N, C-alpha and C positions, 0 to 999 in steps of 0.2 A: 498899392505898391506891387510891382512885378516880382514874382518869386525869383530867387537867385538862380535856380536851375533854368527857368524860362529865359532870364536875361542872358545867361551864358549860351543857351541854345541859339538865341537870336544873333548874338555876336558871332558865334561860330558860323552860322548860316550866312551872315553878311560878309564875313571875311572870305568864305569859300566862293561866294558869288563874285566879289571884287577880284579875287585871284584868278578865277576862271575867265573873267572878262579881259583882264590884262594879259593873260597868257595867250588868248586867241588873237589879241591885237598886237602885242609887242614882245611876246615870249619873255615875260618878266621872270628873272631868276629868283629863287628863294621861295617859290610857291610849290614846294614839294616836287619840283621837276627833276627828273633823273638826268644829270649832266652826261651820263654815258649811254643814254638811250640812242639807239641807231649807230653806235660805234662798234669797234671790234672788241671792246671790253677790257683792254689792257689798263685803262685808267683806274680800274678798281684794284689792281694788283699792287703789292708793295714795290718800292722803288727799285730794289735789286732785281726783282723778277721782271720789271718793265725793261730794264737795261738788258737782261739776259734774253728776253724775247726779241728785242731789237737786233742784238748781235746774231741770233740764230736766223732771223729773217734776212739779214744782210748776207749771211753765208749761204742761204738757200737758193739764191738766184745768181745767174752768171754774169749779169751786166748791170752797170750803174753809171750815172754821170755825176761828177762832183766838181764844184767850183767854189773858190774862195781863197783864203790865205793860210799859209803854213809858215811859222817862224821856227827855224832850227839853226843852232849854232850862231845865233845873232843875225841871221840872214832871212829876209822875208821873200817867200815865193808865192806868187799869185797863180793859181791853177785853174784850168778849165779842161778836164780830162774825161774821156769816155773809156771805161774799162770793161774787160771781159777776161775769161780764163785764158784765151789764146793771145792776149796782148792788150794794147791800148793806143789811143791817139788823142792828141789835144795840144794845148799850148801852155807854156810856163813863162812867167815874167819875173825877172829879178834884176835889181839895180838898173832899172830903166830899159833893159833889153828883153825882147820877147823871142822865144824860139819854140819850134814845134817838135814834138816827140812822136815817134811811131814805132811800136814794137809788134812784131809778128813772131810768135813763139820766142826763140832766143835771139832773133835778129833785131837790133836796135838802130834806128835812124834818127838823126838830129838835123833839123833845118833851121838856119838862122841867118841874120844879116851880117855884113862885114863888121859892124860894131861889136857884135857878140864875139866873133872869132878874134878880134883884136884885143879883147880883154880876158877871155877865158884861159885860165891856167897859164898866165904869163903872156899869152897871145902870140900871134904870128905877125909878120910884117904886113904892110898895107896890100902889097901885091898878092901875097898868099891868102890873106883874108878875103880879098875880092874874088878870088877863084872859088873859095868855099861858099861864098855868100849865096843864099837862096837855093842851095843844092841839098838834097837829102844825103847827108854824110853817114855812111855805114860805119858804125863804131865797133871795133873788135872787142871781144869779151875781156881781154886782159888790160884794156885801157882804163885809166882812172875815171874818165868821163862815163864809161859804161857803168861802173859801179856807183857813180854819183847820181846818175839820172834814171837808171832802170827801175828803181823803186817807185818812181812817179807813174809807171805804166803797169804796175803789178797790183791787181785788185786785192788779193789776199794780204800781201805785205802792207799795202797802204792802209787799208781799212783796219787790219789787225793792230797797227801802230797808232791809229787815230781814234778809234771808237773806244776810248778809255776815259773814265772819270776817276778822280782821286779823292780819298777821304770818305766820310760818312755820307751815304746816299739818302736823299729825301725827295719827295714829290713837291713840285712848285707850281701847281695849278694847270689849268687847261688854256691853251693858246692857239694861235693860228699862224702858220708859216706858208707863204706862197699859196694861200687859198686852201690849205690843208689843216684840218683840226688836229692838234697835237696835245700830248701830255708831256710835261717837262720834268726831267729828273736832274737834280743838282748834286755835285760833290762838295761837301763842306760849305754849304750855303752859297755855292756859286764860285768860290775861289778855287775849287777843284774841277771846274768845268761844268757845262750844262749840255744836256742832250734832249732835243725835242723828238718825240716818237709819234708816228702817225696813229691817229685814232680811227682812220678810215682804211678798210681793206687790211692787208698785212701790216704788222707794226714795224714798218721800215724806219730807220733813222731819217730824219728830215733836216735837222740843223744841229750842228755841234759848235759850241764855243769852247775852245781848249783852255785848260788850266794855264795859269801864268802868262796870260795874254799871248799865247802861242798860236793864235790864229782862229779864224771862224770859217766853217765850211757848210755848204748846203748840199743835199743829196737828192737826186731826182732820176726819173727814167729807169727805175728798178725793173729789170727783166726785159727792157726794150732792146732788141738785138740791133747790131749795126755791122757794116762790112769793114774788114781790114784788108787793104790791098797794097801790095808792094809798089813803090814808086816806079815810074818809067825809067828805063835804063839810062836815057840821056839826061835824066834829072838826078842821077845818083853818083856819088863819089865814094870810093872805098877808102875810109880813113887810114887804114893800115898800109895801103899801097899807093894811093894817089894824093896824099896830103902834101901840098906844096911846101917847100922849105925855102928859107932865105938864102 
């Protein structure tokens, strides 16, 4: 009969050998492998600290690209925006119409087709909409359209309002988004939103699912600079001075 201690030793040796073999071949989880090895380490932190680190990382760089959907006041907007401290550029789609936004400091330009101008805020007649179509329309700061759309071009305002989770925070495992390893944080088991935070490099936000089915956004190109250039004069209309009337 094999002594108990000797049997246990053999079983432990065998288990260790099998685990080592499988790890080298297929990276088997559960063999005492550290899931945070080679990461930035935020996966080890409590959920509230992970969210805090992600918010600080987002604030620490001047540029980001975000795309996805935002639902507000019952209306869905599909965004693809590049943002920086001095402004932003990109496209917004809502109710089947797509328009481009460009902001440089306090100057806001909006470029859209005739269909957009025919529907926006009561619309203009067909002739007026045709003159506005595919021009960069300079919007005065006092116009309702300025207040309505400038938030889509403001990095601090947009991220400040979006990077929120509601309810009790908890970690929901490690995932992968667009080839990036992430740690997921949830609010109220997901009903308060979910936030995927990068485990590679700085702990930037990677993907956000907003609470209440209010949209899903992905974030990329953190810190990648881009140019903001005023449109050519012959492609620009001053909304306050040149808006055609019926």
